[in-house]
C-alpha positions as CSV (number, residue, x, y, z in Angstrom):
1,M,0.2,-0.1,0.0
2,F,2.9,2.6,0.5
3,A,4.5,1.9,-2.8
4,N,1.2,2.6,-4.3
5,I,0.2,5.8,-2.4
6,Y,3.9,7.0,-2.6
7,K,4.4,6.3,-6.2
8,T,0.9,7.7,-6.8
9,R,1.7,11.0,-5.2
10,L,5.1,11.3,-7.0
11,L,3.1,11.2,-10.1
12,C,0.2,13.7,-9.2
13,S,3.1,16.3,-7.9
14,V,5.2,16.0,-11.0
15,R,2.3,16.6,-13.3
16,S,0.5,19.3,-11.5
17,V,0.7,22.5,-13.3
18,D,0.9,24.6,-10.1
19,V,4.0,22.6,-8.8
20,L,5.7,23.1,-11.7
21,V,5.2,26.5,-11.9
22,W,5.5,27.7,-8.4
23,T,7.8,25.2,-7.2
24,W,10.2,24.6,-9.9
25,I,9.9,27.3,-12.9
26,F,9.6,30.2,-10.6
27,P,12.7,29.8,-8.2
28,F,14.6,28.9,-10.7
29,M,13.5,32.4,-13.1
30,L,13.9,34.6,-10.0
31,A,17.1,32.9,-8.9
32,T,18.5,33.8,-12.6
33,L,17.0,37.3,-12.4
34,F,18.6,38.3,-8.9
35,H,21.8,36.9,-10.2
36,F,21.9,39.5,-13.5
37,A,19.9,42.2,-11.0
38,F,22.7,42.1,-8.4
39,A,26.2,40.8,-10.3
40,N,27.6,44.0,-9.6
41,L,25.6,45.1,-6.2
42,D,29.2,44.6,-4.5
43,T,31.4,46.2,-6.9
44,A,29.2,49.3,-7.5
45,G,30.1,51.4,-4.4
46,T,33.5,50.0,-4.3
47,F,36.3,52.8,-4.0
48,Q,38.5,53.0,-6.9
49,P,42.0,54.5,-6.8
50,I,41.6,58.3,-7.7
51,Q,43.0,59.3,-11.6
52,T,45.7,61.9,-10.4
53,A,48.6,63.6,-12.0
54,V,51.6,65.3,-10.4
55,I,54.0,68.2,-12.4
56,N,57.3,66.8,-12.2
57,N,58.4,70.3,-11.8
58,E,61.8,71.7,-9.3
59,A,59.4,72.1,-6.3
60,Y,58.4,68.5,-6.4
61,G,62.0,67.0,-7.4
62,A,62.9,69.1,-3.8
63,D,60.0,68.1,-1.6
64,G,61.1,64.3,-0.9
65,T,58.4,64.4,1.8
66,F,55.6,64.9,-0.7
67,R,56.7,62.4,-3.2
68,T,57.3,59.9,-0.3
69,V,53.5,60.3,0.6
70,L,52.1,60.3,-3.0
71,E,54.3,57.2,-3.6
72,T,52.6,55.5,-0.5
73,L,49.1,56.3,-1.4
74,S,49.7,55.0,-5.0
75,A,51.5,51.7,-4.2
76,D,49.6,48.8,-5.1
77,G,47.2,47.0,-2.7
78,A,43.8,46.8,-1.0
79,D,44.9,50.5,0.7
80,Q,46.0,51.9,-2.7
81,M,44.2,55.5,-2.9
82,L,45.7,57.3,-6.1
83,D,46.7,56.1,-9.7
84,L,49.3,58.3,-10.3
85,T,50.7,59.8,-13.2
86,V,53.9,62.1,-13.1
87,V,54.4,64.3,-15.9
88,N,56.8,67.0,-16.9
89,S,54.8,69.9,-17.6
90,E,51.5,71.6,-17.1
91,Q,50.6,71.3,-20.5
92,E,50.9,67.7,-20.6
93,A,48.5,67.5,-17.2
94,D,46.3,70.0,-19.0
95,E,45.7,67.3,-21.9
96,L,45.1,64.4,-19.7
97,L,42.4,66.6,-17.9
98,R,40.8,67.7,-20.9
99,G,40.7,64.2,-22.0
100,G,39.1,63.0,-18.8
101,E,42.4,60.6,-18.1
102,I,42.6,62.2,-14.6
103,A,40.3,63.8,-12.3
104,G,42.9,66.5,-11.6
105,Y,46.7,67.1,-11.5
106,I,49.1,68.8,-8.6
107,T,51.3,71.3,-9.0
108,P,54.0,71.4,-6.3
109,G,55.2,74.6,-5.1
110,K,55.4,76.6,-2.1
111,D,51.7,76.1,-1.9
112,L,50.1,73.0,-3.4
113,K,48.0,73.5,-6.1
114,L,45.1,71.2,-7.5
115,T,43.7,71.8,-10.8
116,V,40.4,70.2,-11.6
117,R,37.9,70.7,-14.5
118,E,34.8,69.7,-12.6
119,S,33.5,69.5,-9.0
120,G,32.9,65.7,-7.4
121,V,33.8,63.4,-4.7
122,E,37.2,62.4,-6.4
123,Q,38.0,66.1,-6.7
124,S,36.9,67.1,-2.8
125,I,39.1,63.8,-1.6
126,L,42.2,65.4,-3.4
127,Q,41.8,68.5,-1.7
128,N,41.0,67.2,0.9
129,L,44.5,65.4,0.8
130,L,46.4,68.2,0.0
131,D,45.1,70.4,2.9
132,T,45.3,67.7,5.4
133,Y,49.3,67.1,3.8
134,G,49.4,70.6,4.5
135,Q,48.7,71.4,7.7
136,R,50.5,68.6,8.9
137,A,53.3,68.8,6.8
138,S,55.5,71.3,9.1
139,A,54.3,69.5,12.5
140,I,55.6,66.1,11.3
141,G,58.3,67.2,8.8
142,D,61.0,66.0,11.1
143,I,59.3,62.5,11.7
144,I,58.8,61.6,8.3
145,A,62.8,62.9,7.4
146,R,63.7,60.4,10.0
147,N,60.9,57.6,9.1
148,P,59.9,58.2,5.5
149,G,57.6,55.0,5.8
150,A,55.2,56.5,8.2
151,A,53.8,59.2,6.1
152,A,50.7,57.3,5.1
153,N,50.2,56.2,9.2
154,L,50.7,59.9,9.8
155,L,48.1,61.1,7.3
156,Q,46.0,58.7,8.5
157,A,46.0,59.7,12.2
158,G,42.9,59.7,14.0
159,Q,40.8,57.6,11.9
160,D,39.4,54.7,13.7
161,S,38.6,51.1,11.5
162,Y,34.6,50.4,12.2
163,T,35.1,47.1,10.0
164,Q,36.2,43.6,10.9
165,S,37.4,40.5,9.0
166,P,35.2,37.6,9.3
167,A,36.2,34.5,11.0
168,D,39.2,32.6,9.4
169,G,37.2,30.2,6.8
170,G,34.4,33.0,6.4
171,Q,33.4,35.0,3.3
172,E,33.9,38.9,2.5
173,R,30.6,40.8,3.3
174,S,28.0,40.8,0.2
175,S,24.7,42.5,-0.4
176,A,23.4,39.8,-2.4
177,V,23.7,36.7,-0.4
178,S,20.9,38.1,1.4
179,Y,18.4,38.2,-1.6
180,F,19.4,34.3,-2.5
181,F,19.3,33.2,1.3
182,A,15.9,34.6,1.5
183,L,14.8,32.9,-1.5
184,I,15.6,29.5,-0.4
185,G,13.6,30.3,2.6
186,M,10.7,31.1,0.6
187,V,11.0,27.9,-1.9
188,C,11.0,25.8,1.6
189,L,8.1,27.6,2.5
190,Y,6.2,27.0,-0.9
191,A,6.2,23.2,0.3
192,C,2.9,24.3,2.0
193,F,1.0,23.7,-1.3
194,Q,1.9,19.9,-1.0
195,G,0.8,20.0,2.4
196,L,-2.6,21.8,1.6
197,T,-3.0,18.9,-1.2
198,T,-2.6,16.1,1.4
199,V,-5.2,17.8,4.0
200,T,-7.8,18.5,1.0
201,N,-7.5,15.1,-0.6
202,I,-8.6,13.5,2.7
203,Q,-11.2,15.7,3.9
204,A,-14.8,14.5,2.2
205,N,-16.2,17.8,2.5
206,L,-13.6,19.2,0.2
207,S,-13.1,16.8,-2.5
208,R,-14.3,13.9,-4.0
209,L,-11.2,12.3,-3.6
210,G,-11.3,13.0,0.1
211,A,-15.0,11.6,0.3
212,R,-13.7,7.9,-1.7
213,V,-10.6,8.2,1.1
214,S,-13.3,8.5,3.9
215,L,-15.2,5.6,3.0
216,A,-11.7,3.6,2.7
217,P,-10.9,0.9,5.5
218,V,-7.7,2.0,5.8
219,S,-6.0,4.1,8.6
220,K,-6.5,7.7,7.9
221,I,-3.1,8.3,9.6
222,K,-1.2,6.1,7.1
223,L,-2.6,7.7,4.5
224,I,-1.8,11.2,5.5
225,V,2.2,9.9,6.1
226,Y,2.4,7.9,2.8
227,D,1.2,10.9,0.8
228,S,2.9,13.5,2.6
229,L,6.1,11.6,2.4
230,G,5.5,11.7,-1.5
231,G,4.5,15.3,-2.0
232,L,7.3,16.0,0.4
233,T,9.9,14.2,-1.7
234,V,9.2,16.0,-4.7
235,H,9.5,19.4,-3.4
236,Y,12.3,18.4,-1.5
237,I,14.4,17.8,-4.8
238,S,13.0,21.0,-6.4
239,C,14.3,23.0,-3.2
240,A,17.7,21.4,-3.4
241,L,18.1,21.6,-6.9
242,V,17.4,25.5,-6.5
243,A,19.8,25.9,-3.9
244,L,22.5,23.9,-5.9
245,Y,21.7,26.3,-8.8
246,I,22.2,29.5,-7.0
247,C,25.6,28.1,-5.5
248,L,26.9,27.1,-9.5
249,L,25.2,30.1,-10.9
250,T,26.6,32.9,-8.6
251,E,29.9,33.4,-6.3
252,I,28.2,32.0,-3.1
253,D,30.6,29.7,-2.4
254,L,28.6,27.1,0.2
255,L,29.3,23.7,-2.0
256,H,31.9,22.4,0.7
257,D,28.9,23.0,3.2
258,F,26.2,21.8,1.1
259,P,25.1,18.3,2.8
260,L,24.4,21.0,5.9
261,I,22.3,23.1,3.3
262,L,20.4,20.2,2.6
263,V,19.5,19.5,6.1
264,V,18.1,23.3,6.0
265,C,16.3,22.9,3.2
266,L,14.6,19.5,4.5
267,A,14.0,21.7,7.9
268,G,12.4,24.3,6.2
269,S,10.6,22.5,3.9
270,L,8.6,20.6,6.8
271,V,7.8,23.6,8.1
272,G,6.3,24.8,4.8
273,Y,4.5,21.5,4.4
274,A,3.2,21.4,8.4
275,L,1.8,25.1,7.4
276,G,-0.1,23.9,4.5
277,T,-1.7,20.9,6.6
278,A,-2.7,23.7,9.1
279,V,-4.0,26.1,6.9
280,G,-5.9,23.2,5.1
281,A,-7.3,21.7,8.2
282,I,-9.0,25.0,9.1
283,G,-12.7,25.4,8.6
284,R,-14.4,24.6,5.1
285,M,-13.3,27.2,2.9
286,K,-12.3,26.0,-1.1
287,E,-8.7,25.0,-1.7
288,N,-8.3,28.2,-4.0
289,M,-9.1,30.4,-0.9
290,K,-6.7,28.5,1.1
291,S,-4.2,28.6,-1.7
292,G,-4.5,32.3,-1.7
293,I,-4.2,32.6,1.8
294,L,-0.9,30.6,1.9
295,I,0.7,32.7,-1.0
296,V,0.2,36.1,0.9
297,V,1.6,34.4,3.9
298,S,4.5,32.8,2.1
299,I,5.2,36.2,0.2
300,T,4.9,38.1,3.6
301,L,7.4,35.8,5.4
302,S,9.7,36.0,2.5
303,F,9.8,39.8,2.6
304,M,10.4,39.7,6.4
305,A,13.7,37.5,5.6
306,G,14.7,40.3,3.4
307,M,13.8,39.0,0.0
308,M,12.8,42.4,-1.2
309,I,14.7,44.7,0.7
310,E,18.1,44.0,2.3
311,G,18.7,44.6,5.9
312,I,14.5,44.4,6.5
313,N,15.1,41.1,8.6
314,Y,17.7,43.1,10.7
315,L,15.5,45.7,11.1
316,I,12.6,43.2,12.2
317,Q,14.9,41.4,14.2
318,K,15.9,44.6,16.6
319,Q,12.8,46.1,16.5
320,A,10.6,43.2,16.9
321,P,12.7,40.2,17.7
322,I,10.1,38.1,18.1
323,L,8.7,37.9,14.8
324,G,11.9,37.3,13.3
325,W,12.4,34.4,15.4
326,I,9.0,32.9,14.5
327,N,9.3,33.6,10.6
328,P,10.8,30.5,9.4
329,A,11.8,32.1,6.1
330,A,14.1,34.5,8.1
331,R,15.7,31.1,10.0
332,V,16.4,29.5,7.2
333,A,18.0,32.6,5.4
334,D,19.9,33.0,9.1
335,A,20.9,29.4,9.5
336,L,22.6,29.9,5.7
337,Y,24.2,33.0,6.9
338,R,25.9,31.1,9.4
339,L,27.7,28.8,7.3
340,Y,28.6,31.3,4.9
341,Y,30.3,33.8,7.0
342,Y,31.2,31.5,10.1
343,N,33.0,28.6,11.3
344,T,31.1,27.6,14.1
345,Y,27.7,25.7,14.2
346,G,26.1,26.8,17.5
347,L,23.8,29.5,15.9
348,Y,23.3,27.2,12.7
349,L,21.8,24.4,14.9
350,L,19.7,26.4,17.4
351,D,17.8,28.1,13.6
352,L,17.4,24.1,12.8
353,A,16.0,23.4,16.3
354,I,13.3,26.2,15.8
355,L,12.6,25.4,12.5
356,I,11.9,21.9,13.4
357,T,9.9,23.0,16.5
358,M,7.7,25.0,14.4
359,A,7.1,21.8,12.4
360,A,6.6,19.9,15.3
361,V,3.6,22.7,16.4
362,L,2.1,23.3,13.2
363,F,1.6,19.4,12.6
364,L,0.2,19.0,16.2
365,I,-2.2,21.8,15.0
366,S,-3.2,20.2,12.1
367,A,-4.1,16.9,13.9
368,I,-5.9,18.7,16.5
369,L,-8.1,20.2,13.8
370,L,-8.5,17.0,11.9
371,R,-9.1,14.7,14.7
372,R,-12.3,12.5,14.8
373,R,-14.0,14.8,11.9
374,K,-17.0,13.3,11.0
375,Y,-19.9,14.5,8.3
376,E,-23.2,13.9,8.3
377,S,-23.1,13.9,4.6
378,I,-21.0,13.9,1.8
């Protein structure tokens, strides 16, 4: 009996247009759209070295301190601030400026002069650099003379660092991953449609199949369990493939932890399935009405997990933490964050435990609502 019910549910789920669209086509399309939409999201605001020229005149040759500063700030590396070009005349510098090849050029002398064609962020940075150097040059001249390599550190004096490198083995901060992790959370919640189908198919007042099932001399518990395994299998495969597709399509390096991702997807899918059974067990509304409720709930929870607006999940966690903790999509996304950024698994296991608890509670509610339900007529 198990094999027959399980196989039948697998075939019905695979052939269902709704399942095909919502749990197979739509997530893959959305993941692809996110990839192209957010491909340059992390690099869009990245600081690029400022194209700058300096005139190699007599004052520049005589000012070793200033040359050291510019060479330090234009040295290759993560802290490079300038892309410096040394020219021999003001005419050559003007040609580069008119051609848009540099943001401005510096004319060394008793007072440092900056020449630009327009105002902007880069020009303001260059002017601030020259002002800072002029203000501090007299005070720190003796120090730089003894230790030229200290120039960059002295220019940065008083500036604090408010960033911290990720834990060993973690990844660099990315704005795009939040959308993909929330998308996986949404796909997990879409198991609710499979759960709704299972409950609808055993209620005599909601479907013809339910009427036949109610008359069958078979344990209803067994029917629900066997049918649920079939529906959950189809959904879990689609969820796992979406997660794999995201890892392969994007630069989100989670393949080394992919078995743990599969565990998260399973726990999230269980919550989604249980949500569908709970809603399906409520009242005598038609299946289409309950499907509408599940769509609204799934989209709302996904929005709160950060699928539409980056950082909304952190805002909710700060302002209304209880809403964040009981949001299964947010728990799935948070568990994936733990795997992506950190090597420790304590909080990952906490998210997993919360998801399993949610599933258990929702299944219990479904069982209470369906317990000993009888019909005067069919």
